[in-house]
C-alpha positions in Angstrom: 10.4 13.9 17.4 8.7 16.6 15.3 9.0 16.7 11.5 8.2 20.2 10.2 7.5 19.0 6.7 5.0 16.4 7.8 1.3 16.9 8.4 -1.2 14.3 9.7 -4.7 13.3 8.6 -7.8 13.1 10.8 -7.3 9.3 10.8 -3.8 9.6 12.5 -4.6 8.8 16.1 -2.2 8.1 18.9 -1.5 4.5 17.8 -0.9 5.4 14.2 1.5 8.3 15.1 3.4 6.0 17.5 3.9 3.4 14.9 4.9 6.0 12.2 7.7 7.1 14.7 8.7 3.4 15.3 9.2 3.0 11.5 11.8 5.8 11.6 13.5 4.5 14.8 13.8 0.8 13.9 16.5 0.9 11.3 18.5 -1.8 13.3 15.4 -3.8 14.4 13.5 -5.6 11.6 11.1 -7.3 14.0 10.0 -4.0 15.5 9.7 -2.5 12.1 7.5 -5.3 10.8 5.3 -5.1 13.9 4.9 -1.4 13.4 4.0 -1.9 9.8 1.4 -4.5 10.7 -0.1 -2.3 13.3 -0.4 0.5 10.8 -2.2 -1.8 8.4 -4.6 -2.7 11.1 -5.3 0.9 11.9 -5.8 1.7 8.2 -8.2 -1.3 8.0 -10.2 0.0 10.9 -10.5 3.5 9.3 -11.4 2.0 6.0 -14.0 -0.4 7.4 -16.0 2.5 8.9 -16.6 4.0 5.4 -17.2 1.0 3.3 -20.8 -0.1 2.7 -21.7 -3.2 4.6 -22.7 -5.3 1.6 -19.3 -4.7 -0.2 -17.0 -7.4 -1.6 -13.5 -6.2 -1.0 -10.2 -6.9 -2.8 -7.0 -6.0 -1.0 -4.3 -5.3 -3.6 -0.7 -5.0 -2.6 2.9 -5.4 -3.8 4.7 -8.5 -2.7 7.0 -6.6 -0.3 3.9 -5.2 1.5 1.9 -8.4 1.6 3.0 -9.9 4.9 2.8 -6.8 7.1 0.9 -3.8 5.9 -1.5 -5.6 3.6 -2.0 -8.5 6.1 -2.8 -5.9 8.8 -5.4 -4.3 6.5 -6.9 -7.6 5.5 -7.1 -8.9 9.1 -9.4 -6.0 10.1 -11.4 -5.7 6.9 -12.1 -9.4 6.6 -14.0 -9.3 9.9 -16.7 -7.2 8.3 -16.6 -7.9 4.6 -16.2 -10.7 2.0 -12.5 -10.1 1.3 -10.1 -11.5 -1.2 -6.4 -10.6 -2.0 -4.3 -9.9 -5.0 -0.5 -9.6 -4.8 1.7 -8.1 -7.5 5.5 -8.5 -8.0 6.4 -5.1 -9.5 9.9 -4.6 -11.0 10.2 -0.9 -10.1 13.1 1.0 -11.7 14.0 4.5 -12.8 14.2 5.4 -16.5 17.4 7.1 -17.9 15.2 9.9 -19.3 13.5 10.5 -15.9 10.5 9.1 -14.2 10.0 5.4 -13.4 8.1 2.3 -14.4 6.9 -0.7 -12.4 5.9 -3.6 -14.7 4.3 -6.6 -13.1 6.4 -9.7 -13.5 4.3 -12.1 -11.5 0.9 -12.0 -9.7 -1.2 -14.0 -7.3 -5.0 -13.7 -7.7 -7.1 -15.3 -5.0 -10.0 -17.3 -6.4 -13.1 -15.1 -6.6 -11.2 -11.9 -6.8 -13.1 -10.8 -9.9 -16.4 -10.6 -8.0 -15.1 -7.7 -5.9 -16.8 -4.3 -6.1 -14.4 -2.5 -3.9 -10.6 -2.2 -4.4 -8.4 -1.5 -1.5 -5.0 -0.7 -3.0 -2.3 -0.8 -0.3 1.2 0.7 -0.4 3.7 1.3 2.4 4.6 4.7 1.0 3.4 6.6 -2.1 6.0 8.9 -3.5 4.5 9.2 -7.0 1.9 7.4 -9.0 3.9 4.6 -10.7 3.3 1.4 -8.8 -0.2 2.2 -7.7 -1.2 3.3 -11.2 0.3 0.0 -12.7 -1.6 -2.2 -10.2 -4.9 -0.4 -10.6 -4.6 -0.7 -14.4 -4.0 -4.4 -14.1 -7.4 -4.8 -12.4 -9.9 -2.3 -13.7 -10.9 -4.3 -16.7 -11.5 -7.5 -14.8 -13.0 -6.1 -11.6 -16.1 -3.9 -11.8 -15.1 -1.6 -8.9 -17.6 0.9 -7.6 -15.0 2.3 -5.2 -11.2 2.4 -5.2 -9.6 3.0 -1.8 -5.9 3.9 -1.8 -4.4 3.2 1.6 -1.0 4.1 2.8 0.7 5.2 6.1 2.6 7.9 4.3 2.1 9.8 1.1 4.0 12.6 -0.6 2.1 15.9 -0.8 1.8 15.7 -4.6 1.0 12.0 -5.0 -2.8 12.3 -4.9 -3.0 14.8 -7.6 -0.4 12.9 -9.7 -2.3 9.7 -9.4 -5.7 11.3 -10.2 -4.2 12.8 -13.4 -3.1 9.4 -14.6 -6.8 8.3 -15.1 -9.9 9.5 -16.8 -12.5 11.1 -14.4 -14.7 8.0 -14.7 -12.0 6.1 -12.8 -10.4 8.8 -10.6 -13.8 9.8 -9.3 -13.9 6.4 -7.6 -10.7 7.1 -5.6 -10.8 7.6 -1.9 -7.5 8.2 -0.2 -6.8 6.9 3.4 -3.4 7.9 4.9 -1.9 9.0 8.2 0.8 11.4 7.2 1.7 13.6 4.3 5.4 14.5 3.7 6.3 17.4 1.4 10.0 16.6 1.1 12.0 14.1 -1.0 15.7 13.3 -0.8 18.1 13.4 -3.8 17.2 9.8 -4.6 13.5 10.6 -4.8 12.6 8.9 -1.5 9.9 10.6 0.6 11.5 12.2 3.6 11.0 11.3 6.5 8.7 8.7 4.9 9.0 5.2 6.3 12.7 5.1 6.7 14.0 4.9 3.1 14.6 1.6 1.2 13.2 -1.0 3.5 13.6 -4.4 1.9 16.0 -5.6 4.5 13.6 -4.5 7.3 10.8 -6.4 5.6 12.8 -9.6 5.4 14.2 -9.5 1.9 17.5 -8.5 0.3 16.1 -6.8 -2.8 12.8 -6.3 -4.7 10.8 -9.5 -4.5 10.6 -9.6 -8.3 14.4 -9.9 -8.4 14.9 -12.6 -5.8 11.9 -14.9 -6.2 10.5 -13.9 -2.8 7.1 -15.4 -1.9 5.1 -13.8 0.9 3.6 -15.9 3.6 0.2 -14.4 2.8 0.4 -15.9 -0.7 1.6 -19.3 0.7 -1.3 -19.4 3.1 -3.9 -18.6 0.5 -2.5 -20.6 -2.4 -1.9 -23.8 -0.5 -4.8 -23.7 2.0 
């Protein structure tokens, strides 16, 4: 299916495009959706790995809802080439009555040694604005001396990169490198990127609501915390 308001980056090969379509066609099939999201993470990781200096120490940063599929896919390919740690944030994302939104962090998992990283890989399943990514970068930039900040997502809204850069001084935003497969220029009346990744996807990712509201713990966190 063609989406006239969608454009693709140079990184969007056949596998990535196939899995982007699977996201939109798996509304009744959580397992297929999760597999597609994991594959997209792996493809993002391969693209990222080719541009990261070989002596880098990487930190994969994600929300709790993205940890088990997209972020785990990224981690699984990046960790083959780099010293890699993970941080997971539980963001309580909500709209403000006056407009805009906030995403305070209510819980976090920081893998031991995370502070030694010099390269942040900030992963988000879809970036519609700057709120969540901005919050999660701010939570780390004082404790992690990052030389590079990669922002990786299967789908971004057309205005998201500019919006995110404008949230930071140049000394931080100049470190940003964006990796994505598709750019969508439309949003629906609720603010969701369209076609995006299929709307609100908590059920498809195995949870009934935002992880911060239901006490959800990703398997990635369990495996790292209790190894």
